[in-house]
TIMIDREN-80263 format. One record per residue: residue number from 1; x, y, z of N, C-alpha, C in turn. Coordinates in pm, 1 decimal. Example, Ala and Ser with C-alpha at 12.3 -4.5 7.8 and 13.67 -1.06 7.14 Angstrom:
% TIMIDREN-80263
<1,<1319.0,-569.0,780.0>,<1230.0,-450.0,780.0>,<1320.0,-330.0,780.0>>
<2,<1285.0,-225.0,708.0>,<1367.0,-106.0,714.0>,<1290.0,3.0,787.0>>
***
This chain:
% TIMIDREN-80263
<1,<13484.1,18700.3,17142.5>,<13367.4,18677.6,17225.7>,<13244.3,18760.2,17180.8>>
<2,<13121.4,18692.1,17175.0>,<13016.1,18763.6,17147.3>,<12934.1,18834.8,17279.8>>
<3,<12859.8,18892.0,17204.2>,<12762.3,18957.2,17316.0>,<12646.3,18855.7,17378.8>>
<4,<12628.8,18871.5,17490.4>,<12545.4,18786.8,17562.8>,<12412.1,18816.5,17522.3>>
<5,<12333.3,18743.9,17492.4>,<12164.6,18785.4,17454.3>,<12095.6,18761.7,17563.0>>
<6,<12035.0,18874.8,17611.7>,<11935.3,18911.0,17713.3>,<11801.8,18904.2,17687.8>>
<7,<11784.9,18894.9,17535.7>,<11637.2,18879.9,17495.7>,<11608.0,18736.8,17471.0>>
<8,<11486.3,18724.1,17531.8>,<11428.9,18611.9,17544.0>,<11359.1,18560.0,17403.0>>
<9,<11363.4,18425.8,17368.4>,<11296.0,18398.0,17252.0>,<11144.1,18379.4,17290.3>>
<10,<11063.2,18396.0,17201.7>,<10932.6,18397.0,17212.0>,<10848.0,18527.2,17216.1>>
<11,<10727.3,18523.5,17239.3>,<10639.4,18646.1,17249.1>,<10686.2,18715.2,17380.0>>
<12,<10653.4,18841.7,17375.9>,<10669.0,18938.1,17502.1>,<10548.0,18938.0,17585.3>>
<13,<10565.1,18873.3,17701.2>,<10447.4,18872.7,17788.3>,<10461.7,18924.7,17898.9>>
<14,<10401.0,19052.3,17932.9>,<10410.7,19139.7,18053.9>,<10388.0,19065.7,18178.8>>
<15,<10310.6,18928.6,18175.2>,<10253.4,18868.1,18282.9>,<10364.6,18766.0,18347.1>>
<16,<10455.6,18763.2,18262.7>,<10610.4,18687.0,18310.2>,<10707.7,18777.0,18386.0>>
<17,<10678.1,18902.2,18402.6>,<10760.1,19012.8,18461.4>,<10780.2,18969.0,18599.6>>
<18,<10886.9,19039.8,18655.4>,<10908.1,19033.9,18796.3>,<10857.6,19166.1,18835.2>>
<19,<10817.4,19162.7,18986.9>,<10747.7,19285.8,19033.5>,<10831.5,19429.1,18954.2>>
<20,<10949.6,19444.7,18969.8>,<11016.4,19560.2,18900.8>,<11011.4,19580.7,18766.5>>
<21,<11015.5,19471.3,18704.3>,<10963.2,19490.1,18552.6>,<10820.7,19515.1,18515.3>>
<22,<10710.8,19487.1,18633.7>,<10583.7,19510.8,18599.0>,<10566.1,19661.0,18639.4>>
<23,<10630.6,19721.3,18729.7>,<10613.5,19828.6,18752.0>,<10685.4,19929.4,18650.0>>
<24,<10775.8,19902.0,18579.3>,<10842.9,19937.0,18486.7>,<10736.3,19972.8,18349.6>>
<25,<10695.9,19853.6,18313.2>,<10581.3,19821.8,18228.2>,<10454.3,19906.1,18232.2>>
<26,<10400.3,19902.4,18343.1>,<10301.6,19981.9,18391.0>,<10326.0,20151.0,18378.5>>
<27,<10446.4,20194.0,18417.1>,<10482.1,20330.9,18385.8>,<10479.9,20358.7,18218.1>>
<28,<10538.6,20281.7,18171.4>,<10555.7,20289.5,18036.8>,<10409.8,20301.3,17964.6>>
<29,<10311.2,20205.5,18001.9>,<10162.6,20216.8,17964.7>,<10111.5,20355.3,17998.0>>
<30,<10150.0,20412.5,18141.9>,<10073.6,20560.6,18153.3>,<10138.9,20655.4,18065.2>>
<31,<10272.1,20626.4,18011.0>,<10332.2,20714.1,17911.2>,<10287.7,20712.4,17773.1>>
<32,<10211.5,20596.8,17758.4>,<10164.7,20563.9,17622.2>,<10298.7,20494.6,17539.7>>
<33,<10388.6,20419.8,17586.0>,<10486.3,20369.4,17525.5>,<10465.3,20228.0,17525.9>>
<34,<10368.0,20150.9,17602.6>,<10347.1,20000.2,17588.0>,<10364.3,19934.3,17450.9>>
<35,<10282.5,20006.4,17365.7>,<10279.8,19967.1,17205.9>,<10415.4,19943.3,17161.4>>
<36,<10495.5,20056.1,17174.9>,<10635.8,20052.8,17114.9>,<10713.5,19964.5,17187.7>>
<37,<10725.7,19926.9,17311.2>,<10777.5,19830.0,17395.1>,<10735.8,19681.9,17345.9>>
<38,<10616.4,19655.5,17333.4>,<10538.5,19530.3,17309.3>,<10600.0,19503.6,17160.2>>
<39,<10575.5,19583.4,17091.0>,<10663.7,19574.4,16922.9>,<10805.6,19542.8,16902.8>>
<40,<10856.6,19652.5,16987.9>,<11028.0,19648.1,16946.0>,<11111.6,19618.3,17076.6>>
<41,<11059.9,19602.4,17178.0>,<11127.0,19557.5,17289.3>,<11171.4,19681.9,17349.6>>
<42,<11263.2,19680.0,17469.6>,<11279.6,19815.6,17561.9>,<11390.7,19893.7,17482.0>>
<43,<11466.7,19832.5,17411.2>,<11596.6,19890.4,17338.1>,<11553.2,19992.8,17245.7>>
<44,<11415.4,19984.4,17219.2>,<11371.5,20077.4,17099.4>,<11323.5,20196.1,17166.0>>
<45,<11326.6,20216.4,17303.0>,<11276.9,20355.5,17349.8>,<11408.9,20455.1,17347.3>>
<46,<11372.4,20576.2,17334.9>,<11470.8,20667.0,17327.6>,<11539.0,20700.3,17469.4>>
<47,<11640.1,20752.4,17458.0>,<11707.2,20800.0,17594.0>,<11628.1,20881.9,17682.9>>
<48,<11547.7,20975.3,17611.3>,<11455.9,21047.4,17690.6>,<11327.4,20981.7,17756.8>>
<49,<11277.2,20891.7,17661.0>,<11167.4,20808.6,17714.9>,<11220.3,20719.3,17817.6>>
<50,<11338.6,20663.0,17814.7>,<11396.9,20576.1,17930.2>,<11419.5,20654.1,18050.3>>
<51,<11462.6,20769.9,18027.8>,<11514.2,20855.2,18145.0>,<11383.9,20892.7,18207.0>>
<52,<11252.3,20901.6,18152.9>,<11126.8,20973.8,18203.9>,<11083.7,20846.4,18290.2>>
<53,<11075.2,20706.4,18222.5>,<11046.2,20586.7,18284.4>,<11130.5,20579.1,18419.1>>
<54,<11271.3,20573.1,18405.0>,<11329.0,20570.0,18526.1>,<11325.4,20663.0,18640.0>>
<55,<11298.1,20792.4,18600.0>,<11262.3,20908.2,18708.7>,<11126.2,20871.1,18773.2>>
<56,<11026.9,20808.7,18676.1>,<10890.7,20788.0,18746.4>,<10892.9,20675.1,18836.1>>
<57,<10982.2,20586.0,18801.0>,<11005.7,20456.2,18906.2>,<11058.6,20475.3,19015.5>>
<58,<11169.0,20584.4,19008.2>,<11236.3,20622.7,19132.7>,<11121.4,20701.6,19232.6>>
<59,<11058.9,20795.8,19187.8>,<10945.6,20874.8,19228.4>,<10854.6,20759.9,19303.5>>
<60,<10805.4,20666.7,19229.5>,<10710.4,20580.6,19276.7>,<10758.9,20496.3,19396.0>>
<61,<10887.8,20467.7,19381.1>,<10960.9,20364.6,19498.8>,<10962.2,20476.5,19613.5>>
<62,<10997.2,20589.4,19599.0>,<11038.9,20651.8,19719.4>,<10891.2,20683.3,19780.4>>
<63,<10771.4,20715.1,19703.0>,<10635.4,20721.2,19763.1>,<10580.9,20584.3,19834.5>>
<64,<10633.1,20498.3,19785.8>,<10569.6,20373.1,19850.3>,<10689.3,20325.3,19966.0>>
<65,<10773.8,20360.3,19968.7>,<10868.1,20364.2,20108.9>,<10823.9,20459.6,20197.1>>
<66,<10766.8,20565.8,20185.7>,<10721.5,20659.8,20275.3>,<10591.5,20633.8,20339.4>>
<67,<10514.8,20557.9,20232.7>,<10376.5,20520.7,20292.8>,<10391.2,20397.2,20392.9>>
<68,<10499.3,20298.8,20360.9>,<10528.5,20183.9,20419.9>,<10573.2,20244.1,20581.8>>
<69,<10679.6,20345.1,20563.5>,<10731.2,20405.9,20700.0>,<10627.3,20462.9,20784.2>>
<70,<10515.7,20515.6,20707.2>,<10416.6,20589.6,20779.4>,<10317.5,20500.7,20839.1>>
<71,<10292.6,20380.0,20767.0>,<10208.1,20270.3,20818.4>,<10271.6,20182.3,20931.8>>
<72,<10401.9,20199.5,20939.6>,<10476.3,20122.3,21053.6>,<10440.5,20216.9,21179.3>>
<73,<10470.5,20353.3,21162.8>,<10449.2,20445.2,21287.8>,<10307.8,20434.5,21327.4>>
<74,<10219.3,20416.4,21245.6>,<10063.1,20428.3,21321.8>,<10035.9,20280.8,21369.7>>
***
């Protein structure tokens, strides 16, 4: 059995991302990793870089949830 390929053929286009992938790419841009991702894909990132992105995604989602709850209360 071979590995399933999750890599899409064709150019890497951030406009085709799901909302979660857009958030991930936005954070990568903020960290200056967007060029590396565009050139070599997500798998080219180190564990440290991926962890940093994951941590910031979690933080941002927590903040968005808190804002949504605050908006519902008022």
